C-alpha positions in Angstrom: -0.2 -0.2 0.1 2.9 2.4 1.4 4.9 2.2 -2.8 1.7 2.2 -4.4 0.5 5.5 -2.5 4.2 7.4 -3.2 4.1 6.3 -6.4 1.0 7.7 -7.3 2.2 10.8 -5.3 5.6 10.6 -7.4 3.2 10.7 -10.8 0.6 13.6 -9.7 3.7 15.5 -9.2 5.4 14.9 -12.0 2.9 14.7 -14.3 1.3 18.6 -13.0 3.6 20.8 -15.1 1.2 19.7 -18.6 -2.1 20.6 -16.4 -2.9 23.6 -14.3 0.7 25.0 -14.0 1.3 25.1 -17.9 -1.1 26.9 -18.0 0.3 29.3 -15.7 3.3 29.3 -17.9 5.2 32.5 -18.6 3.7 33.2 -22.0 7.9 33.9 -22.8 9.2 30.9 -21.7 6.3 29.3 -23.5 7.1 31.7 -26.3 10.9 29.7 -26.3 8.9 26.5 -26.5 7.2 27.8 -29.5 10.2 28.9 -31.5 11.6 25.7 -30.4 10.0 24.0 -31.3 9.5 25.2 -35.2 12.9 25.4 -35.9 12.8 20.9 -34.9 10.5 20.9 -37.8 12.7 22.7 -40.0 10.6 25.5 -41.3 11.3 29.5 -40.2 10.3 30.8 -37.6 7.2 33.8 -37.5 7.7 36.9 -36.2 7.5 36.8 -32.1 6.1 40.8 -31.1 7.3 41.7 -27.6 6.0 39.9 -25.2 3.0 42.5 -22.9 2.5 44.2 -26.3 -0.3 46.1 -26.3 -3.1 45.2 -29.3 -4.8 48.8 -30.8 -6.6 49.5 -34.1 -4.8 52.5 -35.9 -7.6 54.9 -37.3 -8.7 56.2 -40.9 -8.3 59.0 -39.9 -6.8 61.5 -36.5 -10.5 62.5 -34.8 -10.1 59.3 -32.8 -6.7 58.0 -33.1 -5.3 55.9 -30.5 -2.8 57.7 -27.9 0.1 55.4 -27.3 2.4 55.9 -24.6 5.8 56.1 -24.1 8.5 53.2 -23.7 5.1 50.9 -24.7 5.0 47.7 -27.6 2.1 47.4 -29.1 0.7 45.3 -32.2 -1.5 46.1 -35.3 -2.1 45.7 -38.4 -2.9 47.6 -41.7 -5.2 46.9 -44.6 -3.6 46.4 -48.7 -2.4 50.0 -50.0 -5.1 52.6 -50.7 -7.4 54.5 -47.9 -6.8 51.0 -45.9 -3.6 51.4 -45.3 -3.6 54.4 -44.6 -3.5 54.7 -40.4 -3.7 57.1 -37.9 -1.9 57.1 -33.9 -1.5 59.7 -31.4 1.1 61.5 -29.3 0.9 63.5 -26.4 5.0 65.4 -26.3 5.8 68.0 -24.2 8.7 70.9 -25.9 11.9 69.3 -24.5 11.4 65.4 -25.2 11.9 63.6 -28.2 9.9 60.7 -29.9 11.4 57.6 -32.2 8.2 56.0 -33.7 9.4 52.8 -35.4 6.5 50.4 -37.1 7.5 46.6 -38.2 5.4 45.3 -40.9 5.5 41.6 -40.3 3.2 40.1 -43.9 1.2 37.0 -42.3 2.1 33.6 -44.4 2.0 32.5 -47.5 1.8 36.2 -49.0 4.0 37.4 -51.4 5.4 40.6 -52.2 6.7 43.0 -55.0 9.6 45.3 -55.4 7.7 48.3 -54.9 6.0 47.1 -51.3 7.0 48.7 -49.1 5.7 50.8 -45.4 6.6 54.6 -44.8 6.2 56.0 -41.6 5.7 59.9 -40.3 4.8 62.2 -37.6 2.9 65.1 -38.1 1.5 68.4 -36.3 -1.8 69.2 -36.0 -1.2 70.7 -39.2 -0.4 67.7 -41.1 3.3 68.7 -41.6 6.0 66.7 -40.9 8.6 66.6 -38.2 10.8 64.7 -39.9 11.6 63.1 -42.5 10.1 60.1 -43.4 11.4 56.8 -43.3 10.3 54.2 -45.3 11.3 50.6 -46.3 10.5 48.4 -49.0 11.2 45.2 -50.2 13.0 45.7 -53.0 14.9 43.2 -54.9 14.7 40.5 -52.6 10.5 40.0 -53.7 10.8 38.2 -50.3 8.6 38.6 -47.6 10.2 39.3 -44.0 9.6 42.1 -41.6 10.6 44.9 -42.6 11.0 48.3 -39.9 10.5 52.2 -40.9 10.9 55.0 -37.8 10.3 58.8 -38.0 11.1 61.3 -34.9 10.3 64.6 -33.5 13.0 65.9 -31.8 14.0 69.1 -30.2 17.7 69.1 -29.6 18.7 71.7 -32.1 16.9 74.9 -33.5 17.1 73.8 -37.4 14.4 70.7 -36.5 10.2 71.8 -36.0 7.5 70.9 -34.4 9.5 71.9 -30.3 6.2 72.7 -29.2 4.3 70.9 -27.0 1.0 69.5 -27.5 -1.1 66.4 -30.8 1.1 64.7 -32.8 0.4 61.9 -35.1 1.8 58.8 -36.4 1.1 58.5 -39.9 1.6 55.0 -40.4 1.6 53.8 -44.8 1.5 50.9 -47.2 3.1 51.6 -50.4 2.3 49.3 -53.5 -0.4 49.0 -55.9 -3.0 51.0 -55.6 -6.4 48.8 -56.3 -4.9 45.4 -55.9 -7.5 44.2 -53.0 -9.7 43.7 -56.1 -7.4 41.2 -56.8 -9.3 37.2 -57.0 -6.2 35.1 -56.1 -6.4 32.2 -53.5 -5.4 34.1 -50.5 -2.5 32.1 -49.9 -1.1 33.1 -53.5 -2.5 36.4 -53.1 -0.1 39.3 -53.3 0.8 40.9 -50.7 -0.4 44.2 -51.7 -4.1 43.2 -51.0 -3.4 41.0 -48.0 -2.9 42.6 -44.4 0.5 43.0 -42.5 0.6 43.0 -39.0 2.4 45.7 -37.3 4.7 45.9 -34.2 5.0 50.1 -33.2 7.2 50.8 -30.4 7.7 54.6 -29.4 11.0 56.0 -27.4 11.4 59.5 -25.9 14.6 60.2 -25.6 15.0 63.5 -23.0 16.4 66.9 -23.1 19.2 67.9 -22.4 20.6 69.5 -19.4 21.9 73.0 -20.9 22.5 73.5 -24.4 24.4 71.0 -27.1 28.3 72.6 -27.3 28.1 71.7 -31.8 25.8 71.2 -33.6 27.2 70.1 -36.5 28.3 66.2 -37.2 32.1 64.9 -36.2 33.5 65.1 -39.6 36.4 63.3 -39.6 36.6 60.2 -38.6 38.1 56.6 -39.2 36.5 55.6 -42.6 38.9 52.5 -42.8 37.6 48.7 -42.6 39.4 47.0 -40.5 41.0 43.7 -40.1 38.3 41.0 -40.5 38.2 39.0 -37.6 39.4 35.6 -37.3 39.5 32.3 -34.9 36.2 29.4 -33.3 33.2 30.5 -34.1 30.8 31.1 -31.3 26.7 29.6 -31.7 24.2 32.0 -31.2 21.2 30.9 -32.4 18.9 34.5 -33.3 15.5 34.7 -32.3 12.3 36.0 -34.6 12.0 39.5 -33.4 13.7 43.1 -32.1 12.4 42.1 -28.8 13.9 38.5 -29.0 17.2 39.2 -30.3 20.1 37.2 -28.9 22.8 39.1 -27.3 26.5 38.9 -29.8 29.7 40.7 -27.8 32.5 41.4 -30.5 34.0 37.9 -31.6 32.9 35.3 -34.3 29.5 33.6 -34.3 27.9 30.4 -36.0 24.5 30.4 -36.8 22.6 28.0 -39.0 19.0 29.8 -42.0 16.5 28.6 -43.5 15.0 30.0 -47.2 12.7 33.0 -46.5 13.4 33.0 -42.5 14.5 36.2 -39.8 17.2 36.3 -37.6 17.6 38.9 -35.1 21.5 40.1 -32.4 21.8 42.2 -30.8 25.3 44.2 -29.9 26.0 46.8 -27.0 27.5 49.6 -28.6 28.9 52.3 -26.1 29.4 56.4 -26.9 32.1 56.7 -28.7 32.6 53.1 -30.4 32.9 51.7 -33.5 30.5 49.4 -34.8 31.7 46.7 -37.3 29.5 43.7 -39.0 30.0 41.0 -41.8 27.8 38.3 -43.1 29.0 35.3 -44.4 26.2 32.7 -46.2 28.1 29.0 -45.9 28.3 27.4 -49.6 25.5 24.7 -50.9 26.6 20.9 -51.2 23.2 20.7 -54.2 21.5 22.5 -57.0 22.5 25.3 -59.1 21.7 28.7 -59.9 21.8 32.3 -59.4 19.6 34.4 -56.8 20.3 38.4 -57.3 19.4 39.5 -53.8 19.2 36.1 -51.3 21.6 37.5 -48.6 20.2 40.7 -46.6 22.0 42.1 -43.1 20.3 45.4 -42.3 21.3 47.1 -39.2 19.1 49.4 -36.4 20.1 52.0 -34.4 18.6 51.4 -30.1 15.1 53.2 -31.3 14.6 50.7 -34.8 15.8 53.5 -37.2 17.2 52.4 -39.9 21.0 52.7 -40.2 22.0 50.6 -42.9 22.2 47.2 -45.1 23.6 45.0 -47.5 23.5 42.6 -49.5 24.5 39.4 -51.6 23.8 37.0 -54.4 24.3 33.4 -54.3 25.1 30.5 -56.4 25.5 28.2 -54.4 28.8 29.1 -53.5 30.1 30.4 -50.3 29.4 34.5 -50.3 29.7 37.5 -48.2 28.3 40.6 -47.5 30.3 43.7 -45.3 27.7 47.0 -43.7 30.1 50.1 -44.9 32.4 51.3 -42.1 30.2 53.5 -39.7 31.2 57.1 -37.6 31.4 56.4 -33.6 28.4 56.8 -31.2 28.1 60.8 -30.4 25.3 62.7 -29.6 26.2 64.9 -32.7 25.7 62.6 -34.9 22.0 63.6 -35.0 23.0 66.7 -36.9 24.3 64.8 -39.9 22.2 64.9 -43.2 23.4 61.4 -43.8 21.2 59.2 -42.7 23.5 56.4 -42.0 25.7 58.9 -40.4 22.9 60.5 -37.8 21.4 57.2 -37.3 24.4 56.7 -35.2 23.1 59.2 -32.3 22.7 56.6 -29.4 24.4 54.1 -27.4 22.6 51.1 -26.6 21.8 47.7 -28.2 22.2 47.6 -32.1 19.8 45.3 -34.0 21.0 43.3 -37.3 18.5 41.6 -39.1 19.4 39.2 -41.6 16.7 37.9 -44.1 17.6 35.1 -47.0 15.8 34.9 -49.8 12.2 31.5 -49.8 13.2 32.2 -52.6 16.5 29.9 -52.5 14.4 27.0 -52.0 13.8 26.2 -55.2 17.3 26.6 -56.2 19.0 24.6 -53.1 16.9 23.1 -50.9 15.2 23.7 -48.1 18.5 24.2 -46.0 19.4 25.4 -43.2 21.9 27.2 -44.6 25.3 28.0 -42.7 25.5 31.7 -41.5 28.7 33.3 -40.1 28.3 37.3 -37.9 31.9 38.4 -37.3 30.8 41.6 -35.0 34.0 44.1 -34.0 33.2 46.4 -31.7 36.4 49.3 -32.0 37.6 52.4 -29.2 37.2 52.3 -25.6 33.6 54.3 -24.4 33.4 57.3 -23.9 30.6 60.0 -21.7 27.4 60.1 -22.9 26.0 63.1 -23.0 24.4 64.6 -19.7 20.0 64.5 -20.3 17.9 66.3 -18.0 15.7 63.2 -16.8 15.7 59.7 -18.1 14.5 57.8 -21.1 12.1 56.2 -21.0 12.3 53.0 -21.5 14.7 53.9 -19.0 17.7 51.2 -20.4 16.8 51.8 -23.7 19.9 54.4 -24.6 22.4 52.1 -21.1 24.9 49.6 -22.4 25.8 46.0 -20.0 28.3 46.1 -18.0 28.9 42.3 -18.2 26.1 40.2 -20.5 26.3 36.9 -19.4 24.8 35.8 -22.7 27.1 37.7 -24.2 29.9 34.1 -22.8 28.4 31.6 -24.0 28.2 29.3 -26.7 24.7 27.8 -27.5 26.5 24.7 -28.7 28.0 23.4 -25.4 25.2 26.1 -23.3 21.9 24.7 -24.3 22.0 20.2 -25.0 21.6 19.7 -27.4 22.6 22.0 -28.9 24.9 22.9 -32.3 23.4 19.8 -33.4 21.6 20.7 -36.2 18.2 22.6 -36.8 16.6 23.8 -33.6 19.7 24.0 -32.1 21.2 27.1 -29.8 19.4 30.5 -29.9 15.3 31.1 -28.9 15.7 27.4 -29.1 18.0 26.5 -27.2 16.3 28.8 -24.2 13.4 26.9 -24.4 15.0 23.5 -23.6 16.7 24.7 -20.4 14.0 26.1 -19.4 12.2 22.9 -19.9 14.7 21.0 -18.1 14.9 23.2 -15.9 11.2 23.3 -15.2 11.6 19.0 -15.2 14.4 19.1 -12.8 12.5 21.7 -10.3 9.3 18.9 -10.5 12.1 15.8 -10.2 12.8 17.9 -6.4 9.7 18.6 -5.6 8.7 14.9 -6.4 11.4 14.0 -4.6 10.6 16.4 -1.2 7.1 15.7 -1.1 8.1 11.7 -1.0 10.1 12.4 2.1 8.5 14.2 3.9 5.5 12.4 3.0 7.7 9.1 3.8 8.8 10.4 7.3 5.2 11.3 8.2 4.3 7.9 7.8 6.6 6.4 9.8 5.3 8.9 13.2 2.7 7.2 12.9 2.9 4.0 12.6 5.3 4.3 15.8 2.7 6.6 17.1 -0.3 3.5 16.9 2.0 1.1 17.7 3.3 2.6 21.5 -0.5 3.3 21.4 -1.7 -0.3 20.2 1.2 -1.7 23.5 -1.0 -0.2 25.9 -3.9 -1.0 27.7 -7.0 1.4 26.3 -10.0 1.8 28.0 -13.1 0.1 27.0 -14.6 3.4 26.7 -11.5 4.7 23.8 -11.2 5.5 20.3 -10.1 2.5 19.1 -10.3 3.1 15.2 -7.7 4.3 13.0 -6.1 7.3 13.0 -5.6 9.3 10.5 -2.5 10.7 8.3 -1.5 13.4 8.9 -1.4 15.9 5.7 1.3 16.7 4.0 3.2 19.5 4.4 3.2 22.0 2.0 6.5 22.8 0.3 9.0 25.6 1.2 8.1 26.8 -2.7 4.5 26.7 -2.2 2.4 29.3 -1.0 4.4 32.2 -3.1 7.2 31.6 -0.9 10.0 31.8 -3.2 12.5 28.2 -4.2 16.1 28.0 -2.5 18.2 27.8 -5.8 
């Protein structure tokens, strides 16, 4: 009886995570596990939206537009080009802070895109005047559906900026492409992307003003534009994430990954004030197929507020190919005053995002992959002192560079147990397996603790009954067996924290 009961108790504790405990699993852990399962199937992951993103609906005019709050991320969607493809959102801005709004467009599975399909973002005042140049992103020559991001801003750091007063402003998100394509009669699975809705992720960052006016309102004119020597050595495995919020951290070094046709990988690199950033992407050779894909691999760089910095592409004929970003200036506050957008975007310290996409057309000529991907990342120069802000950014840590990220030193091949064995190895997939193993380990420890506690209770109760049996019981005594005491709760139950 004891053995059967103990076995049942073990089964109950072991199986508990698949029931109610699974429902209370954090959303991030569930998303990580889903990424791992998708990778294990050998199919590209969908875009991972930020955990806790608020769903909002853009409006066709400004009157009833929904207000966006700084430091928050939102999920929305946008219809085909034309009236349904222009949406408005509202901001309430003070006179001192700069505002940066980025929109990431995600075509839904099965969509096709053309060269001209794209997204435009503008930030306007109450009179319909743009506060800055509109940010525009296109799919371009790849004609491969993947996440694209565009941004716009309202800036207050110099006399040349418009929209410097406090008040109500509007974010305008607009699709570009063939107007009228929504009348297509093609099946939804094969209809052009211009006739289908795209999902949107909106991010809004607020940058405080300075305690005093900047010493210079001109961008530095002299900086070393020569490309550094290529990094050499042994690579570490790091699986990229499936969205900006899931980007995997890279420090200086050589990192390898795998990428499938149609897939997009997200990475982030901390770059401090005064430091320079370089990156090269190498696509490995293929042992099968032939032909040529004109723009097969694209690598794009975005700054900490998801503003576009630069991109580079490479064709593919089955032989290894390499693509390197052009040299960029050191990160400096004054870069914002440059007329060159690539220089102007290097205005913040923080995490810069590398986004790598492999065209879906690769599968037609060279198979489904995955294909080897190597990233060579260099961060040069000593970290300097940032500007004297008059307040805090929102989100607060957006311009911070962590002193030491344990993720940077990790090789997913060794950290994830089964990492580095092919599809699904490393990165977010390993995070999911690691989290799962932690749950299993915790469940195992909990099971053992509960069984030992229960067995101890039963042993004490049995000894007490044995003592009572030796004694002479009164005639009116209740000689029925005493009920076993309920096992005490495990130390981490009822809101207590586990001690490991």
